N, C-alpha and C positions, 0 to 999 in steps of 0.2 A: 581474262583476256588471253592467256597462253592457250586455251582450249580453242578459242575462235581462230586463233593464228594457225593452230595445228590443222583445223578442219579446212582453212582456206588453202594451206600448202599441200595437203595430203589428200583428203577426202574428194574434195571438188574435182581434181585432175583425175583421179582414179574412178569417180563416177562418169566423167565425160568420156574416158576410154571405154568403160563397160557399156555405156549406151551406144558408142560408135561401132563396137564389134558384136553387140548382142544378136543382129541378124545373122551373123555367121555362125553363132553357136547352134542354132536350130539345124543347120545344114551339115554340120561336122559330128561324126561319131566320135566315141572315146578312143577307139583304135586309131582314127586318122589323127587326132591330136596327139596321141603317143608317138606316132611316126613322125609327125612335125617336130616334136620335142627331141627325138633322137637325132634327127637330121641336125638341129640346132646345136646339139651337145657334141657332135662328131668334131674331131680336130681337123681343121682346115689347113691344106698344104699350099704354100706359096710357090710360085714358080720362080721366084726371085729370092735369094738368101739375103736376108737383112737382119743385122744384129741391132734391135732397137734400142738396146742399152747404150749404144755408141753414137746414136742420131742425136744431135743437138736439138734443143728445143728452139722454134723459131719465134717464141714470145719474149719480149723484153719490156720490162717496166721502166718507164721515165718518171723520175720524181725530182721535184726541186725542193730542198731543204730551205724554209723560210728565213731561218736566222742566218746561216752562213751563205745563202744563195748559191750553194753547190747543187750541180746537176748530178743526180745518181742514176746511173743505168744498171739495172740488175737483171739477172736470169739465174736459173738454178746453178749453172755452171760458174758464172763469173759476175763479179760486181765491179763496175768501173765508176770511179768518182772523178769528175772533171770540174775545175774551179779556175775562174779567171782572177788573176791577181793584179794585172796592170794592162793598159792599153795605151800605145803611143800611136795616135792616129793624126797624121798630117794632111789627109786627104789625097794621099798619092799611093802608089802601089808599094811604097816602103813602109807603110803602116805595119806595126807588129803588136803582138798580144803575149802576155805571159799566161800560159795555161799550165796548170801542175807544175810550175817551176820551169818550164821550157819556153823560150822565146820563139814564136812562131810568125810566119808571114803568110800571105795568100798562096794557096796550094800547097802548103806544107801538111804533112800528115801527123795525126797523134791517134793512137789506139784504133788504127783503121779508118778514122774520120779524116776528111779533107777539109782545111780551112777554105771556105768559099768567099768570106766577107769579113772585114773587120770594121766595126762601127765605133762611135764614140763610146757607147754604154755596153755593147756586147760583141761576142764573136760567133759567127754563123759557120756550123760545121755540117758536112754532109758525108753519108755512107750509103751508097746505093740509092734507094727511094726515101731514105730517113734523113730528115733536117733536124738539127738540133741548135738552139741558140744558148749561149752561156752568157749570162749577165754579170756585170761587174757588181760586187757586194754594195748594198745600200750603206751599210756601216763601214767605216773604215777597218781595213784589215791590219792586224797586229804584224807590222813588219819591223824588224829590229833597226833601230836608229843608231848611227854612228856619231858619237860626240868627240869633237877634238878639242882638247884643253891646251891652249898656248900658254906658255908661260915659263 
């Protein structure tokens, strides 16, 4: 099974490339190919100085933990975990939600995201073109309870 998989992944694409460029081989001499390789190997000089080590990656992975219902945003530089602990929604602009232990209302910001909507079961956040929904946990969250003993 592994041999067939290897053949599909490597040999078929290579043979397709060979078939596509075969007509060019007959027209190029060895010295022409050597010259092309030398041009490819030459160091290219940019007109703009950019330190690519300091350029942040534009890619972000969004993952929802099924057990805790936490939304996890991660990139190589930073990992952000956002969790909704409570929502108080009375259907007005005064609705609020507790995200990561912080009470937020519509238009408040958290980790660069703006709260755009608070629904009964979720909080909708937006950052640029990215929209994220944070849902209340399906299982009750362990919140410390205070018991008062009278006596």
